[in-house]
C-alpha positions as CSV (number, residue, x, y, z in Angstrom):
1,M,0.0,0.0,0.0
2,T,1.3,3.4,-0.9
3,P,0.5,6.7,0.8
4,K,-1.6,7.7,-2.2
5,S,-3.7,4.6,-2.0
6,A,-4.1,4.9,1.8
7,I,-5.3,8.5,1.4
8,L,-7.7,7.5,-1.3
9,L,-9.0,4.6,0.8
10,L,-9.5,7.0,3.7
11,L,-11.5,9.3,1.4
12,A,-13.6,6.4,0.3
13,C,-14.4,5.4,3.9
14,V,-15.3,8.9,5.0
15,S,-17.5,9.5,2.0
16,A,-19.2,6.2,2.4
17,I,-20.0,7.0,6.0
18,A,-21.4,10.4,4.8
19,A,-23.6,8.6,2.3
20,V,-25.0,6.1,4.8
21,G,-25.7,9.0,7.2
22,C,-27.5,10.9,4.5
23,V,-29.7,7.9,3.7
24,F,-30.6,7.5,7.3
25,E,-31.3,11.2,7.7
26,L,-33.5,11.2,4.6
27,S,-35.4,8.1,5.5
28,Y,-36.1,8.8,9.2
29,G,-37.8,12.2,9.1
30,E,-36.6,15.7,8.6
31,P,-32.8,16.0,8.1
32,D,-30.9,18.3,10.3
33,L,-29.4,20.1,7.3
34,G,-32.6,20.1,5.3
35,F,-33.6,17.9,2.4
36,G,-31.8,19.8,-0.3
37,T,-28.5,19.9,1.4
38,T,-28.7,16.3,2.5
39,Q,-29.6,15.1,-1.0
40,L,-26.7,17.2,-2.4
41,I,-24.2,15.6,0.1
42,L,-25.6,12.1,-0.8
43,A,-25.4,12.8,-4.6
44,G,-21.8,13.9,-4.2
45,S,-20.6,11.3,-1.7
46,V,-21.7,8.2,-3.7
47,P,-19.5,8.9,-6.8
48,V,-16.6,10.1,-4.6
49,T,-16.8,6.8,-2.7
50,V,-16.8,4.6,-5.8
51,I,-14.1,6.6,-7.7
52,S,-11.7,6.9,-4.8
53,F,-12.1,3.2,-3.9
54,V,-11.4,2.2,-7.5
55,L,-8.4,4.5,-7.7
56,A,-7.0,3.2,-4.4
57,V,-7.2,-0.4,-5.6
58,M,-5.6,0.5,-8.9
59,D,-2.8,2.3,-7.2
60,A,-2.2,-0.5,-4.7
61,R,-2.2,-3.1,-7.5
62,R,0.3,-1.0,-9.5
63,A,2.6,-0.7,-6.5
64,N,2.5,-4.4,-5.8
65,Q,3.4,-5.3,-9.4
66,E,6.5,-3.1,-9.3
């Protein structure tokens, strides 16, 4: 694991936690930040989670092949 892949994996974990939190906020009543802001955070955190996880795996695989 390289420092770059570790940072990307950390970003993936934090954004995944944010996405799960947004889903719970939206499904259990009125969100603390409002519906629009919570939906915006959810819409942004899902792609960030997927992209950063894929990039972290690609970077770690590249580092292991060298």
